[in-house]
C-alpha positions in Angstrom: 15.9 15.1 -1.9 16.6 11.3 -3.2 13.6 8.7 -3.7 13.4 6.0 -1.5 12.5 2.7 -3.7 11.5 -0.4 -2.5 9.5 0.6 0.6 6.2 -1.6 -0.8 6.8 -4.4 -2.2 5.5 -5.5 -6.0 3.0 -7.7 -4.7 1.5 -5.2 -1.8 1.3 -2.1 -4.8 -0.3 -4.7 -7.2 -2.7 -5.9 -4.2 -3.5 -2.4 -3.7 -4.2 -1.7 -6.7 -6.7 -4.5 -7.5 -8.6 -3.4 -4.6 -8.9 0.0 -5.6 -9.9 -0.7 -8.8 -7.1 0.5 -11.0 -4.7 -2.4 -11.5 -5.9 -2.2 -15.0 -4.3 0.8 -15.9 -0.9 -0.7 -14.4 -1.2 -3.4 -16.7 -1.8 -1.3 -19.6 0.5 1.7 -19.1 3.0 1.0 -15.6 3.0 2.7 -12.6 4.0 6.0 -14.4 0.2 5.8 -16.1 -1.8 5.9 -12.7 -3.4 9.0 -11.6 -1.9 11.1 -8.8 -5.1 10.8 -7.0 -5.0 6.9 -7.0 -1.4 7.0 -6.2 -2.2 9.1 -2.9 -5.2 6.5 -2.4 -2.8 3.5 -2.7 -0.4 5.3 0.0 -3.1 6.0 2.3 -4.3 2.3 2.1 -1.1 0.9 2.8 -0.6 3.2 5.8 -3.9 2.2 6.9 -2.9 -1.4 6.4 0.3 -0.9 8.5 -1.4 0.7 11.3 -4.0 -1.9 11.5 -0.9 -4.4 11.7 0.8 -2.6 14.6 -2.3 -2.3 16.5 -3.2 -6.0 16.3 0.7 -6.6 17.0 0.3 -4.4 20.5 -2.7 -6.1 21.1 -1.2 -9.3 21.0 1.7 -8.2 23.3 -0.8 -6.9 25.8 -2.5 -10.2 26.0 0.8 -12.0 26.3 1.9 -10.0 29.6 
């Protein structure tokens, strides 16, 4: 199966890595140096942020009706 690249922007990945406390590893070793657990936590956090954004958008749409 082909990998899809570019789904998360570099800035978003860096922001989440800083928030989760492993950005220093990214700076030293690149993205390939992070642990699988950290990568999973990063994806989980990105999904949470996306869900929160969608919920806020839905609430805004409901207020405008």
